[in-house]
N, C-alpha and C positions, 0 to 999 in steps of 0.2 A: 504494499500499499504505500502511496507517495507520502512524503513528508508533509504535504500540504494538508492533509487530514489528520495526521498525528501531531504530537508535541513538536512545535517548531520554535525556532528562536524568536525572540521579540524584534520584529522589524515592522517599523510603522510606515514604510514606503507603501505605495500602491502596487498591487500585484506581487506582494513579497512571496507569497507561498508558491506561486507558479515560477517566479524568478529562481527560487531556491531549488525547485524540482528540475527546472531546465539546466541549470548550472550542474546539478548533481548528475543528471542524464548524460551530459556532455563529458564530464570529467571521469565518469566511470565506464564510458563506452569503450569497446574493444579498439576502436579506431584511435582513440588516444592513447590508451593503456599499452596495448600490444604493439601497435604499428608506430607509435612515437610521434604522431602528427599533432599540430596544433588544433585546438577547438574549432577555430574558424575555418580551417580546412575540412573538418568532419561536417560542419554545417553546410558547406558548399556540396558536400557529397550526399546531402539529404538525410543524415542521422538526426534523431529526436525531433522530427518534423511536426509532430503532434503537439509537443510541448511549445515549440517555436511559434506555431500558429496561435495557440492559446494565449501565449504571453503577448504576442502582437495584438490579438484582439482585446486583451485586458487594457493594454496601454492605449489603443484607439478609442476604447470606450471612454476614456478620461478626456479625450479631445472633443467627443462627440457633444454638440451643444444640446441635444435632447437629454443626455445624462444629467445635466444640471437639474433637471425637473424630476427625472425617474430614478436617479442614482446609478452607480456602476452596476455591471451586470453580475452581481454575486462573487465577484472575486475578492 
C-alpha cells in the first residue's frame, strides 16, 4: 500500500502524499537501482507513469480557477 494512505511524514505542501509516493517509486525502480540511471532518464522511458500523471493532475488542480470554489480534488 502506498505511503500516501499510511503514516506519512508531516508535509504541509500541496500534493505531498503523491509527491512522496512518486519519489519513492522512482528511487526504488530497477531502472535507477540496477541500471544506475538517473531518475529523470527513467521518467523519459515511461516508468512510474501513473504516479507522474496523478501528481501532474494534483498540481494542475491547484491552478484551476474552478478549484477556488470547489476545493482541490481530494489530494
